[in-house]
N, CA and C atoms of all chains as a GROMACS GRO file, in nm:
protein
  633
    1MET      N    1  -0.357   5.675  28.669
    1MET     CA    2  -0.227   5.609  28.686
    1MET      C    3  -0.209   5.502  28.579
    2ASN      N    4  -0.096   5.509  28.511
    2ASN     CA    5  -0.068   5.410  28.407
    2ASN      C    6   0.019   5.298  28.463
    3THR      N    7   0.014   5.185  28.397
    3THR     CA    8   0.101   5.075  28.435
    3THR      C    9   0.201   5.050  28.323
    4ILE      N   10   0.328   5.054  28.362
    4ILE     CA   11   0.437   5.030  28.267
    4ILE      C   12   0.472   4.880  28.273
    5THR      N   13   0.490   4.821  28.159
    5THR     CA   14   0.525   4.678  28.158
    5THR      C   15   0.655   4.657  28.081
    6ARG      N   16   0.691   4.530  28.064
    6ARG     CA   17   0.811   4.496  27.987
    6ARG      C   18   0.812   4.564  27.850
    7ALA      N   19   0.693   4.571  27.785
    7ALA     CA   20   0.685   4.626  27.650
    7ALA      C   21   0.738   4.769  27.645
    8GLN      N   22   0.697   4.855  27.742
    8GLN     CA   23   0.743   4.994  27.740
    8GLN      C   24   0.891   5.005  27.774
    9LEU      N   25   0.939   4.919  27.866
    9LEU     CA   26   1.082   4.924  27.900
    9LEU      C   27   1.166   4.882  27.779
   10ALA      N   28   1.121   4.778  27.710
   10ALA     CA   29   1.193   4.731  27.591
   10ALA      C   30   1.192   4.840  27.484
   11GLU      N   31   1.080   4.909  27.471
   11GLU     CA   32   1.066   5.018  27.373
   11GLU      C   33   1.165   5.131  27.405
   12ALA      N   34   1.182   5.159  27.536
   12ALA     CA   35   1.276   5.264  27.577
   12ALA      C   36   1.420   5.225  27.541
   13ILE      N   37   1.454   5.097  27.558
   13ILE     CA   38   1.589   5.050  27.522
   13ILE      C   39   1.606   5.063  27.370
   14TYR      N   40   1.502   5.022  27.298
   14TYR     CA   41   1.502   5.031  27.152
   14TYR      C   42   1.527   5.176  27.108
   15ALA      N   43   1.458   5.271  27.170
   15ALA     CA   44   1.470   5.412  27.133
   15ALA      C   45   1.606   5.471  27.173
   16GLN      N   46   1.658   5.429  27.287
   16GLN     CA   47   1.783   5.485  27.339
   16GLN      C   48   1.906   5.427  27.271
   17VAL      N   49   1.906   5.296  27.250
   17VAL     CA   50   2.027   5.228  27.208
   17VAL      C   51   2.029   5.196  27.059
   18GLY      N   52   1.911   5.185  26.999
   18GLY     CA   53   1.907   5.158  26.856
   18GLY      C   54   1.929   5.013  26.820
   19LEU      N   55   1.902   4.921  26.914
   19LEU     CA   56   1.904   4.779  26.880
   19LEU      C   57   1.767   4.744  26.824
   20SER      N   58   1.750   4.623  26.772
   20SER     CA   59   1.617   4.584  26.722
   20SER      C   60   1.523   4.571  26.842
   21ARG      N   61   1.392   4.574  26.813
   21ARG     CA   62   1.295   4.559  26.921
   21ARG      C   63   1.310   4.423  26.988
   22ASN      N   64   1.334   4.320  26.906
   22ASN     CA   65   1.351   4.186  26.961
   22ASN      C   66   1.469   4.177  27.056
   23GLU      N   67   1.582   4.233  27.010
   23GLU     CA   68   1.701   4.224  27.094
   23GLU      C   69   1.686   4.309  27.220
   24SER      N   70   1.618   4.423  27.209
   24SER     CA   71   1.593   4.507  27.326
   24SER      C   72   1.514   4.430  27.432
   25ALA      N   73   1.412   4.358  27.386
   25ALA     CA   74   1.328   4.280  27.478
   25ALA      C   75   1.410   4.167  27.541
   26ALA      N   76   1.496   4.103  27.460
   26ALA     CA   77   1.577   3.992  27.510
   26ALA      C   78   1.677   4.040  27.615
   27LEU      N   79   1.734   4.159  27.593
   27LEU     CA   80   1.831   4.214  27.689
   27LEU      C   81   1.764   4.253  27.821
   28LEU      N   82   1.642   4.307  27.812
   28LEU     CA   83   1.568   4.340  27.934
   28LEU      C   84   1.546   4.212  28.016
   29GLU      N   85   1.507   4.107  27.945
   29GLU     CA   86   1.483   3.978  28.012
   29GLU      C   87   1.613   3.925  28.075
   30ASP      N   88   1.722   3.942  28.002
   30ASP     CA   89   1.853   3.898  28.050
   30ASP      C   90   1.890   3.971  28.181
   31VAL      N   91   1.865   4.101  28.185
   31VAL     CA   92   1.894   4.180  28.305
   31VAL      C   93   1.810   4.130  28.423
   32LEU      N   94   1.678   4.112  28.400
   32LEU     CA   95   1.591   4.066  28.508
   32LEU      C   96   1.632   3.927  28.557
   33GLU      N   97   1.672   3.842  28.462
   33GLU     CA   98   1.712   3.706  28.498
   33GLU      C   99   1.842   3.706  28.580
   34ARG      N  100   1.936   3.792  28.545
   34ARG     CA  101   2.062   3.796  28.622
   34ARG      C  102   2.039   3.849  28.763
   35ILE      N  103   1.951   3.945  28.776
   35ILE     CA  104   1.917   3.995  28.911
   35ILE      C  105   1.850   3.883  28.991
   36SER      N  106   1.755   3.814  28.927
   36SER     CA  107   1.683   3.705  28.995
   36SER      C  108   1.779   3.595  29.039
   37ALA      N  109   1.872   3.559  28.949
   37ALA     CA  110   1.966   3.450  28.980
   37ALA      C  111   2.055   3.486  29.098
   38ALA      N  112   2.100   3.612  29.104
   38ALA     CA  113   2.185   3.654  29.216
   38ALA      C  114   2.106   3.644  29.347
   39LEU      N  115   1.980   3.689  29.343
   39LEU     CA  116   1.896   3.685  29.464
   39LEU      C  117   1.865   3.541  29.504
   40GLU      N  118   1.845   3.456  29.403
   40GLU     CA  119   1.815   3.315  29.429
   40GLU      C  120   1.932   3.251  29.505
   41SER      N  121   2.055   3.293  29.471
   41SER     CA  122   2.170   3.236  29.539
   41SER      C  123   2.198   3.310  29.671
   42GLY      N  124   2.110   3.400  29.709
   42GLY     CA  125   2.120   3.467  29.838
   42GLY      C  126   2.204   3.593  29.838
   43ARG      N  127   2.256   3.631  29.720
   43ARG     CA  128   2.340   3.752  29.714
   43ARG      C  129   2.254   3.877  29.697
   44PRO      N  130   2.285   3.985  29.768
   44PRO     CA  131   2.211   4.110  29.748
   44PRO      C  132   2.248   4.173  29.613
   45VAL      N  133   2.157   4.252  29.558
   45VAL     CA  134   2.183   4.322  29.433
   45VAL      C  135   2.171   4.471  29.461
   46LYS      N  136   2.282   4.542  29.440
   46LYS     CA  137   2.287   4.683  29.473
   46LYS      C  138   2.298   4.767  29.347
   47ILE      N  139   2.194   4.844  29.319
   47ILE     CA  140   2.192   4.929  29.200
   47ILE      C  141   2.204   5.074  29.250
   48SER      N  142   2.319   5.136  29.222
   48SER     CA  143   2.341   5.271  29.274
   48SER      C  144   2.239   5.368  29.216
   49ALA      N  145   2.197   5.464  29.295
   49ALA     CA  146   2.097   5.566  29.260
   49ALA      C  147   1.958   5.506  29.242
   50PHE      N  148   1.941   5.376  29.271
   50PHE     CA  149   1.809   5.315  29.259
   50PHE      C  150   1.770   5.246  29.390
   51GLY      N  151   1.847   5.144  29.426
   51GLY     CA  152   1.815   5.076  29.551
   51GLY      C  153   1.884   4.942  29.563
   52THR      N  154   1.860   4.874  29.674
   52THR     CA  155   1.922   4.745  29.700
   52THR      C  156   1.816   4.638  29.723
   53PHE      N  157   1.829   4.528  29.650
   53PHE     CA  158   1.742   4.413  29.673
   53PHE      C  159   1.821   4.317  29.761
   54SER      N  160   1.760   4.271  29.870
   54SER     CA  161   1.834   4.175  29.951
   54SER      C  162   1.741   4.065  30.000
   55VAL      N  163   1.803   3.954  30.039
   55VAL     CA  164   1.729   3.837  30.084
   55VAL      C  165   1.742   3.828  30.235
   56ARG      N  166   1.629   3.818  30.302
   56ARG     CA  167   1.632   3.808  30.449
   56ARG      C  168   1.577   3.674  30.493
   57GLN      N  169   1.644   3.619  30.594
   57GLN     CA  170   1.600   3.490  30.650
   57GLN      C  171   1.498   3.518  30.761
   58LYS      N  172   1.383   3.453  30.752
   58LYS     CA  173   1.281   3.470  30.856
   58LYS      C  174   1.272   3.342  30.937
   59GLY      N  175   1.264   3.354  31.067
   59GLY     CA  176   1.254   3.236  31.152
   59GLY      C  177   1.113   3.180  31.155
   60MET      N  178   1.099   3.064  31.218
   60MET     CA  179   0.967   3.004  31.229
   60MET      C  180   0.883   3.081  31.332
   61ARG      N  181   0.756   3.096  31.304
   61ARG     CA  182   0.668   3.158  31.402
   61ARG      C  183   0.530   3.094  31.391
   62VAL      N  184   0.450   3.118  31.492
   62VAL     CA  185   0.316   3.061  31.490
   62VAL      C  186   0.220   3.165  31.433
   63GLY      N  187   0.152   3.128  31.327
   63GLY     CA  188   0.055   3.217  31.267
   63GLY      C  189  -0.084   3.165  31.298
   64ARG      N  190  -0.182   3.235  31.245
   64ARG     CA  191  -0.320   3.197  31.272
   64ARG      C  192  -0.402   3.219  31.146
   65ASN      N  193  -0.482   3.123  31.112
   65ASN     CA  194  -0.572   3.141  30.999
   65ASN      C  195  -0.674   3.246  31.042
   66PRO      N  196  -0.676   3.362  30.976
   66PRO     CA  197  -0.762   3.471  31.023
   66PRO      C  198  -0.910   3.435  31.016
   67LYS      N  199  -0.945   3.344  30.929
   67LYS     CA  200  -1.087   3.309  30.914
   67LYS      C  201  -1.133   3.210  31.023
   68THR      N  202  -1.050   3.109  31.047
   68THR     CA  203  -1.092   3.004  31.142
   68THR      C  204  -1.030   3.019  31.280
   69GLY      N  205  -0.923   3.098  31.290
   69GLY     CA  206  -0.857   3.114  31.419
   69GLY      C  207  -0.766   2.997  31.456
   70VAL      N  208  -0.752   2.903  31.363
   70VAL     CA  209  -0.668   2.786  31.390
   70VAL      C  210  -0.521   2.826  31.381
   71GLU      N  211  -0.443   2.783  31.480
   71GLU     CA  212  -0.300   2.815  31.478
   71GLU      C  213  -0.227   2.726  31.379
   72VAL      N  214  -0.145   2.788  31.298
   72VAL     CA  215  -0.064   2.709  31.204
   72VAL      C  216   0.081   2.756  31.212
   73PRO      N  217   0.175   2.662  31.208
   73PRO     CA  218   0.315   2.706  31.211
   73PRO      C  219   0.352   2.768  31.078
   74ILE      N  220   0.424   2.880  31.081
   74ILE     CA  221   0.478   2.939  30.958
   74ILE      C  222   0.625   2.902  30.957
   75MET      N  223   0.662   2.824  30.856
   75MET     CA  224   0.798   2.768  30.848
   75MET      C  225   0.903   2.878  30.825
   76PRO      N  226   1.027   2.848  30.864
   76PRO     CA  227   1.135   2.943  30.834
   76PRO      C  228   1.140   2.963  30.683
   77ARG      N  229   1.164   3.084  30.639
   77ARG     CA  230   1.166   3.107  30.495
   77ARG      C  231   1.256   3.224  30.461
   78ARG      N  232   1.285   3.238  30.333
   78ARG     CA  233   1.367   3.350  30.288
   78ARG      C  234   1.278   3.445  30.210
   79VAL      N  235   1.284   3.572  30.244
   79VAL     CA  236   1.202   3.671  30.174
   79VAL      C  237   1.289   3.781  30.114
   80LEU      N  238   1.234   3.842  30.010
   80LEU     CA  239   1.305   3.945  29.937
   80LEU      C  240   1.265   4.082  29.992
   81SER      N  241   1.363   4.169  30.011
   81SER     CA  242   1.324   4.305  30.048
   81SER      C  243   1.397   4.405  29.958
   82PHE      N  244   1.333   4.518  29.937
   82PHE     CA  245   1.390   4.623  29.853
   82PHE      C  246   1.402   4.749  29.936
   83ARG      N  247   1.522   4.804  29.940
   83ARG     CA  248   1.546   4.929  30.010
   83ARG      C  249   1.580   5.036  29.907
   84PRO      N  250   1.488   5.131  29.888
   84PRO     CA  251   1.514   5.234  29.786
   84PRO      C  252   1.629   5.326  29.828
   85SER      N  253   1.704   5.373  29.730
   85SER     CA  254   1.813   5.466  29.760
   85SER      C  255   1.757   5.604  29.789
   86GLN      N  256   1.839   5.689  29.852
   86GLN     CA  257   1.799   5.827  29.881
   86GLN      C  258   1.765   5.901  29.752
   87VAL      N  259   1.840   5.867  29.646
   87VAL     CA  260   1.818   5.933  29.516
   87VAL      C  261   1.679   5.902  29.462
   88LEU      N  262   1.641   5.774  29.469
   88LEU     CA  263   1.509   5.734  29.419
   88LEU      C  264   1.398   5.799  29.504
   89LYS      N  265   1.416   5.799  29.636
   89LYS     CA  266   1.316   5.860  29.724
   89LYS      C  267   1.299   6.009  29.693
   90ALA      N  268   1.412   6.076  29.669
   90ALA     CA  269   1.407   6.219  29.638
   90ALA      C  270   1.336   6.243  29.505
   91ARG      N  271   1.365   6.158  29.407
   91ARG     CA  272   1.303   6.174  29.274
   91ARG      C  273   1.151   6.163  29.280
   92LEU      N  274   1.101   6.075  29.367
   92LEU     CA  275   0.956   6.058  29.379
   92LEU      C  276   0.888   6.180  29.436
   93ASN      N  277   0.965   6.261  29.508
   93ASN     CA  278   0.906   6.378  29.571
   93ASN      C  279   0.949   6.507  29.503
   94GLY      N  280   1.005   6.493  29.385
   94GLY     CA  281   1.045   6.608  29.307
   94GLY      C  282   1.152   6.693  29.372
   95GLU      N  283   1.231   6.628  29.462
   95GLU     CA  284   1.337   6.704  29.529
   95GLU      C  285   1.466   6.693  29.452
   96ALA      N  286   1.548   6.794  29.470
   96ALA     CA  287   1.680   6.791  29.409
   96ALA      C  288   1.762   6.685  29.482
   97VAL      N  289   1.845   6.616  29.409
   97VAL     CA  290   1.930   6.515  29.472
   97VAL      C  291   2.063   6.580  29.506
   98ARG      N  292   2.096   6.574  29.634
   98ARG     CA  293   2.222   6.635  29.676
   98ARG      C  294   2.340   6.553  29.627
   99ALA      N  295   2.442   6.621  29.582
   99ALA     CA  296   2.564   6.552  29.539
   99ALA      C  297   2.620   6.480  29.661
  100GLY      N  298   2.673   6.361  29.639
  100GLY     CA  299   2.733   6.288  29.750
  100GLY      C  300   2.639   6.185  29.809
  101ASP      N  301   2.508   6.196  29.776
  101ASP     CA  302   2.416   6.091  29.819
  101ASP      C  303   2.430   5.975  29.723
  102GLU      N  304   2.502   5.877  29.763
  102GLU     CA  305   2.531   5.757  29.684
  102GLU      C  306   2.600   5.789  29.553
  103MET      N  307   2.581   4.152  29.415
  103MET     CA  308   2.606   4.201  29.280
  103MET      C  309   2.574   4.351  29.274
  104THR      N  310   2.662   4.426  29.212
  104THR     CA  311   2.638   4.570  29.198
  104THR      C  312   2.599   4.600  29.053
  105LYS      N  313   2.560   4.725  29.029
  105LYS     CA  314   2.523   4.764  28.893
  105LYS      C  315   2.640   4.742  28.798
  106SER      N  316   2.763   4.775  28.841
  106SER     CA  317   2.877   4.758  28.750
  106SER      C  318   2.908   4.610  28.725
  107GLU      N  319   2.884   4.524  28.825
  107GLU     CA  320   2.903   4.380  28.802
  107GLU      C  321   2.798   4.326  28.706
  108LEU      N  322   2.676   4.378  28.719
  108LEU     CA  323   2.568   4.339  28.627
  108LEU      C  324   2.605   4.379  28.484
  109ILE      N  325   2.657   4.500  28.468
  109ILE     CA  326   2.698   4.548  28.336
  109ILE      C  327   2.811   4.462  28.280
  110ALA      N  328   2.907   4.426  28.366
  110ALA     CA  329   3.020   4.343  28.322
  110ALA      C  330   2.972   4.205  28.276
  111GLN      N  331   2.880   4.144  28.353
  111GLN     CA  332   2.824   4.012  28.316
  111GLN      C  333   2.755   4.019  28.182
  112LEU      N  334   2.674   4.124  28.166
  112LEU     CA  335   2.595   4.141  28.044
  112LEU      C  336   2.686   4.164  27.923
  113ALA      N  337   2.792   4.243  27.944
  113ALA     CA  338   2.887   4.271  27.835
  113ALA      C  339   2.958   4.143  27.794
  114ALA      N  340   2.996   4.060  27.893
  114ALA     CA  341   3.067   3.934  27.863
  114ALA      C  342   2.976   3.838  27.787
  115ALA      N  343   2.846   3.838  27.820
  115ALA     CA  344   2.752   3.747  27.755
  115ALA      C  345   2.709   3.798  27.617
  116ASN      N  346   2.733   3.926  27.589
  116ASN     CA  347   2.692   3.985  27.461
  116ASN      C  348   2.810   4.057  27.396
  117PRO      N  349   2.909   3.978  27.348
  117PRO     CA  350   3.032   4.039  27.297
  117PRO      C  351   3.011   4.129  27.175
  118HIS      N  352   2.895   4.117  27.109
  118HIS     CA  353   2.870   4.202  26.992
  118HIS      C  354   2.828   4.344  27.032
  119LEU      N  355   2.803   4.367  27.162
  119LEU     CA  356   2.764   4.501  27.206
  119LEU      C  357   2.885   4.575  27.263
  120ARG      N  358   2.887   4.707  27.239
  120ARG     CA  359   2.995   4.788  27.295
  120ARG      C  360   2.962   4.818  27.442
  121GLN      N  361   3.065   4.828  27.524
  121GLN     CA  362   3.048   4.854  27.668
  121GLN      C  363   2.956   4.974  27.696
  122PRO      N  364   2.975   5.088  27.625
  122PRO     CA  365   2.887   5.204  27.653
  122PRO      C  366   2.740   5.172  27.625
  123ASP      N  367   2.715   5.086  27.524
  123ASP     CA  368   2.577   5.049  27.494
  123ASP      C  369   2.517   4.964  27.607
  124VAL      N  370   2.600   4.873  27.661
  124VAL     CA  371   2.552   4.789  27.771
  124VAL      C  372   2.518   4.877  27.892
  125GLU      N  373   2.606   4.975  27.918
  125GLU     CA  374   2.580   5.068  28.029
  125GLU      C  375   2.450   5.145  28.006
  126LEU      N  376   2.429   5.186  27.880
  126LEU     CA  377   2.308   5.261  27.845
  126LEU      C  378   2.183   5.176  27.862
  127ILE      N  379   2.193   5.047  27.826
  127ILE     CA  380   2.078   4.956  27.839
  127ILE      C  381   2.038   4.942  27.986
  128VAL      N  382   2.137   4.914  28.070
  128VAL     CA  383   2.108   4.895  28.212
  128VAL      C  384   2.058   5.027  28.273
  129GLY      N  385   2.125   5.136  28.237
  129GLY     CA  386   2.084   5.268  28.287
  129GLY      C  387   1.943   5.303  28.246
  130THR      N  388   1.907   5.273  28.121
  130THR     CA  389   1.774   5.305  28.069
  130THR      C  390   1.666   5.232  28.148
  131ILE      N  391   1.691   5.105  28.180
  131ILE     CA  392   1.590   5.026  28.253
  131ILE      C  393   1.557   5.092  28.387
  132PHE      N  394   1.662   5.124  28.465
  132PHE     CA  395   1.636   5.182  28.598
  132PHE      C  396   1.587   5.327  28.590
  133ASP      N  397   1.632   5.400  28.488
  133ASP     CA  398   1.583   5.537  28.468
  133ASP      C  399   1.434   5.538  28.434
  134GLU      N  400   1.394   5.444  28.348
  134GLU     CA  401   1.253   5.438  28.308
  134GLU      C  402   1.164   5.403  28.427
  135ILE      N  403   1.212   5.310  28.511
  135ILE     CA  404   1.134   5.273  28.630
  135ILE      C  405   1.123   5.395  28.722
  136THR      N  406   1.237   5.464  28.742
  136THR     CA  407   1.239   5.584  28.828
  136THR      C  408   1.144   5.691  28.775
  137ASN      N  409   1.150   5.717  28.642
  137ASN     CA  410   1.063   5.820  28.583
  137ASN      C  411   0.916   5.784  28.597
  138ALA      N  412   0.885   5.655  28.579
  138ALA     CA  413   0.746   5.611  28.591
  138ALA      C  414   0.696   5.637  28.733
  139LEU      N  415   0.776   5.601  28.832
  139LEU     CA  416   0.736   5.621  28.972
  139LEU      C  417   0.722   5.770  29.004
  140ALA      N  418   0.812   5.851  28.948
  140ALA     CA  419   0.807   5.997  28.972
  140ALA      C  420   0.680   6.057  28.912
  141ARG      N  421   0.631   5.998  28.802
  141ARG     CA  422   0.505   6.045  28.739
  141ARG      C  423   0.384   5.994  28.813
  142GLY      N  424   0.406   5.897  28.903
  142GLY     CA  425   0.293   5.836  28.974
  142GLY      C  426   0.243   5.709  28.909
  143ASP      N  427   0.314   5.661  28.808
  143ASP     CA  428   0.276   5.536  28.742
  143ASP      C  429   0.335   5.417  28.818
  144ARG      N  430   0.280   5.298  28.791
  144ARG     CA  431   0.342   5.180  28.849
  144ARG      C  432   0.409   5.098  28.740
  145VAL      N  433   0.502   5.013  28.779
  145VAL     CA  434   0.575   4.932  28.682
  145VAL      C  435   0.555   4.786  28.721
  146GLU      N  436   0.495   4.710  28.629
  146GLU     CA  437   0.465   4.572  28.662
  146GLU      C  438   0.541   4.478  28.570
  147LEU      N  439   0.631   4.399  28.626
  147LEU     CA  440   0.710   4.305  28.549
  147LEU      C  441   0.674   4.165  28.597
  148ARG      N  442   0.583   4.101  28.526
  148ARG     CA  443   0.531   3.970  28.566
  148ARG      C  444   0.643   3.870  28.594
  149GLY      N  445   0.631   3.801  28.705
  149GLY     CA  446   0.731   3.699  28.741
  149GLY      C  447   0.845   3.758  28.821
  150PHE      N  448   0.870   3.890  28.802
  150PHE     CA  449   0.978   3.956  28.874
  150PHE      C  450   0.921   4.035  28.992
  151GLY      N  451   0.833   4.129  28.961
  151GLY     CA  452   0.771   4.206  29.069
  151GLY      C  453   0.715   4.336  29.017
  152ALA      N  454   0.658   4.414  29.109
  152ALA     CA  455   0.597   4.541  29.070
  152ALA      C  456   0.650   4.654  29.157
  153PHE      N  457   0.683   4.765  29.092
  153PHE     CA  458   0.727   4.885  29.163
  153PHE      C  459   0.610   4.983  29.166
  154SER      N  460   0.586   5.042  29.282
  154SER     CA  461   0.481   5.144  29.289
  154SER      C  462   0.521   5.248  29.392
  155ALA      N  463   0.446   5.357  29.395
  155ALA     CA  464   0.472   5.464  29.492
  155ALA      C  465   0.359   5.464  29.593
  156LYS      N  466   0.393   5.461  29.719
  156LYS     CA  467   0.289   5.466  29.823
  156LYS      C  468   0.290   5.604  29.888
  157GLN      N  469   0.170   5.653  29.919
  157GLN     CA  470   0.158   5.786  29.979
  157GLN      C  471   0.166   5.776  30.131
  158ARG      N  472   0.247   5.862  30.189
  158ARG     CA  473   0.254   5.870  30.336
  158ARG      C  474   0.188   6.002  30.379
  159ASP      N  475   0.098   5.994  30.476
  159ASP     CA  476   0.029   6.113  30.525
  159ASP      C  477   0.124   6.204  30.602
  160PRO      N  478   0.091   6.334  30.609
  160PRO     CA  479   0.171   6.423  30.694
  160PRO      C  480   0.156   6.377  30.839
  161ARG      N  481   0.258   6.396  30.919
  161ARG     CA  482   0.248   6.354  31.060
  161ARG      C  483   0.334   6.448  31.146
  162THR      N  484   0.311   6.440  31.275
  162THR     CA  485   0.394   6.517  31.366
  162THR      C  486   0.505   6.427  31.418
  163GLY      N  487   0.626   6.461  31.380
  163GLY     CA  488   0.740   6.380  31.425
  163GLY      C  489   0.812   6.451  31.536
  164ARG      N  490   0.919   6.393  31.582
  164ARG     CA  491   0.999   6.456  31.688
  164ARG      C  492   1.146   6.456  31.650
  165ASN      N  493   1.211   6.564  31.682
  165ASN     CA  494   1.355   6.568  31.668
  165ASN      C  495   1.412   6.477  31.777
  166PRO      N  496   1.478   6.368  31.738
  166PRO     CA  497   1.521   6.270  31.838
  166PRO      C  498   1.622   6.329  31.937
  167ARG      N  499   1.693   6.433  31.895
  167ARG     CA  500   1.794   6.489  31.985
  167ARG      C  501   1.732   6.583  32.090
  168THR      N  502   1.640   6.668  32.044
  168THR     CA  503   1.586   6.769  32.135
  168THR      C  504   1.447   6.732  32.188
  169GLY      N  505   1.381   6.634  32.123
  169GLY     CA  506   1.247   6.596  32.166
  169GLY      C  507   1.141   6.693  32.119
  170GLU      N  508   1.183   6.791  32.040
  170GLU     CA  509   1.094   6.895  31.991
  170GLU      C  510   1.002   6.839  31.880
  171ALA      N  511   0.872   6.877  31.882
  171ALA     CA  512   0.780   6.830  31.779
  171ALA      C  513   0.805   6.904  31.648
  172VAL      N  514   0.807   6.830  31.537
  172VAL     CA  515   0.822   6.893  31.405
  172VAL      C  516   0.718   6.836  31.311
  173GLU      N  517   0.663   6.921  31.226
  173GLU     CA  518   0.567   6.874  31.127
  173GLU      C  519   0.642   6.807  31.013
  174VAL      N  520   0.604   6.683  30.982
  174VAL     CA  521   0.664   6.614  30.868
  174VAL      C  522   0.557   6.610  30.760
  175SER      N  523   0.588   6.667  30.643
  175SER     CA  524   0.487   6.672  30.538
  175SER      C  525   0.468   6.535  30.474
  176GLY      N  526   0.354   6.518  30.410
  176GLY     CA  527   0.326   6.393  30.341
  176GLY      C  528   0.425   6.371  30.229
  177LYS      N  529   0.449   6.246  30.195
  177LYS     CA  530   0.542   6.219  30.086
  177LYS      C  531   0.509   6.088  30.019
  178SER      N  532   0.578   6.064  29.911
  178SER     CA  533   0.557   5.945  29.833
  178SER      C  534   0.681   5.857  29.850
  179VAL      N  535   0.662   5.729  29.881
  179VAL     CA  536   0.779   5.641  29.898
  179VAL      C  537   0.772   5.523  29.801
  180PRO      N  538   0.889   5.486  29.743
  180PRO     CA  539   0.890   5.374  29.650
  180PRO      C  540   0.867   5.241  29.722
  181TYR      N  541   0.797   5.150  29.655
  181TYR     CA  542   0.768   5.020  29.713
  181TYR      C  543   0.784   4.913  29.606
  182PHE      N  544   0.844   4.801  29.644
  182PHE     CA  545   0.860   4.689  29.549
  182PHE      C  546   0.793   4.566  29.607
  183LYS      N  547   0.703   4.507  29.528
  183LYS     CA  548   0.640   4.382  29.570
  183LYS      C  549   0.692   4.271  29.479
  184PRO      N  550   0.767   4.179  29.534
  184PRO     CA  551   0.822   4.072  29.449
  184PRO      C  552   0.712   3.989  29.387
  185GLY      N  553   0.733   3.944  29.264
  185GLY     CA  554   0.636   3.859  29.195
  185GLY      C  555   0.642   3.717  29.250
  186LYS      N  556   0.539   3.640  29.220
  186LYS     CA  557   0.526   3.504  29.274
  186LYS      C  558   0.647   3.418  29.236
  187GLU      N  559   0.684   3.423  29.110
  187GLU     CA  560   0.793   3.338  29.062
  187GLU      C  561   0.925   3.370  29.134
  188LEU      N  562   0.956   3.500  29.146
  188LEU     CA  563   1.082   3.540  29.211
  188LEU      C  564   1.077   3.506  29.361
  189ARG      N  565   0.961   3.527  29.421
  189ARG     CA  566   0.945   3.496  29.563
  189ARG      C  567   0.974   3.349  29.589
  190GLU      N  568   0.924   3.264  29.500
  190GLU     CA  569   0.946   3.121  29.517
  190GLU      C  570   1.091   3.083  29.491
  191ARG      N  571   1.152   3.146  29.393
  191ARG     CA  572   1.293   3.114  29.364
  191ARG      C  573   1.382   3.151  29.480
  192VAL      N  574   1.358   3.268  29.540
  192VAL     CA  575   1.439   3.314  29.653
  192VAL      C  576   1.422   3.219  29.772
  193ASN      N  577   1.302   3.163  29.783
  193ASN     CA  578   1.273   3.075  29.897
  193ASN      C  579   1.305   2.929  29.866
  194GLY      N  580   1.372   2.903  29.753
  194GLY     CA  581   1.413   2.767  29.721
  194GLY      C  582   1.304   2.680  29.664
  195GLY      N  583   1.240   2.726  29.558
  195GLY     CA  584   1.142   2.644  29.487
  195GLY      C  585   1.000   2.678  29.525
  196PRO      N  586   0.904   2.621  29.450
  196PRO     CA  587   0.763   2.651  29.475
  196PRO      C  588   0.725   2.617  29.618
  197LEU      N  589   0.636   2.696  29.675
  197LEU     CA  590   0.593   2.674  29.812
  197LEU      C  591   0.513   2.545  29.820
  198GLN      N  592   0.532   2.474  29.929
  198GLN     CA  593   0.456   2.351  29.949
  198GLN      C  594   0.362   2.369  30.065
  199ALA      N  595   0.249   2.302  30.058
  199ALA     CA  596   0.157   2.301  30.173
  199ALA      C  597   0.228   2.226  30.284
  200PRO      N  598   0.208   2.269  30.411
  200PRO     CA  599   0.275   2.198  30.519
  200PRO      C  600   0.238   2.051  30.517
  201LYS      N  601   0.340   1.967  30.532
  201LYS     CA  602   0.316   1.822  30.529
  201LYS      C  603   0.247   1.780  30.658
  202ARG      N  604   0.147   1.697  30.646
  202ARG     CA  605   0.086   1.643  30.767
  202ARG      C  606   0.060   1.495  30.746
  203SER      N  607   0.073   1.422  30.854
  203SER     CA  608   0.054   1.277  30.842
  203SER      C  609  -0.096   1.248  30.845
  204PRO      N  610  -0.137   1.139  30.780
  204PRO     CA  611  -0.278   1.103  30.783
  204PRO      C  612  -0.326   1.087  30.928
  205ARG      N  613  -0.451   1.120  30.949
  205ARG     CA  614  -0.505   1.118  31.085
  205ARG      C  615  -0.486   0.982  31.153
  206GLY      N  616  -0.444   0.985  31.277
  206GLY     CA  617  -0.435   0.863  31.355
  206GLY      C  618  -0.310   0.780  31.331
  207THR      N  619  -0.227   0.823  31.238
  207THR     CA  620  -0.105   0.745  31.218
  207THR      C  621   0.012   0.817  31.285
  208VAL      N  622   0.112   0.741  31.315
  208VAL     CA  623   0.231   0.798  31.376
  208VAL      C  624   0.338   0.810  31.269
  209THR      N  625   0.392   0.931  31.257
  209THR     CA  626   0.496   0.949  31.156
  209THR      C  627   0.623   0.878  31.202
  210PRO      N  628   0.674   0.785  31.121
  210PRO     CA  629   0.799   0.719  31.162
  210PRO      C  630   0.913   0.821  31.164
  211SER      N  631   0.996   0.811  31.260
  211SER     CA  632   1.103   0.910  31.268
  211SER      C  633   1.235   0.853  31.215
   0.00000   0.00000   0.00000
């Protein structure tokens, strides 16, 4: 299993669009930053045929340190969740994507 | 924010790029991530998060309408683990250790 990083994504933009390598990398960063900023402000980010990133509010609950067994309160917090689209799920299993799914 | 709003924002911030190029840039990013996952590779974007495919074992499911048992084959499902930096931003800044008052003192209210 290989790991793809920013470098390979920037290279793909470079190959597809024909911008300089530097500008390709900067645009990738710009895209990630805009998605992050939207999520930071609590707005969901919906990418069709890929999936939806959304922010969920979690209430306070009592947790436990698994090592010591001491109870500790877990404060209310906001967590990020990603819901893959039907298209992405189908692609992972080599299935044809039915027209009309998103 | 939707994909088209993201494209519009990016186009406005980069007036030297043509709209079709901006669409191609955004499309390429998500296509590359999708292709990597379909090949079984993972995608790690430090500070943002990591995309990977998790394997689900075959199981015996039930048709919820008829209650009939059906074999569900194993499959691969996409998974996203947010990076530390993004997790903290979404939660409103770096995580803090729970505040506690020094032993034996009363916290003024």
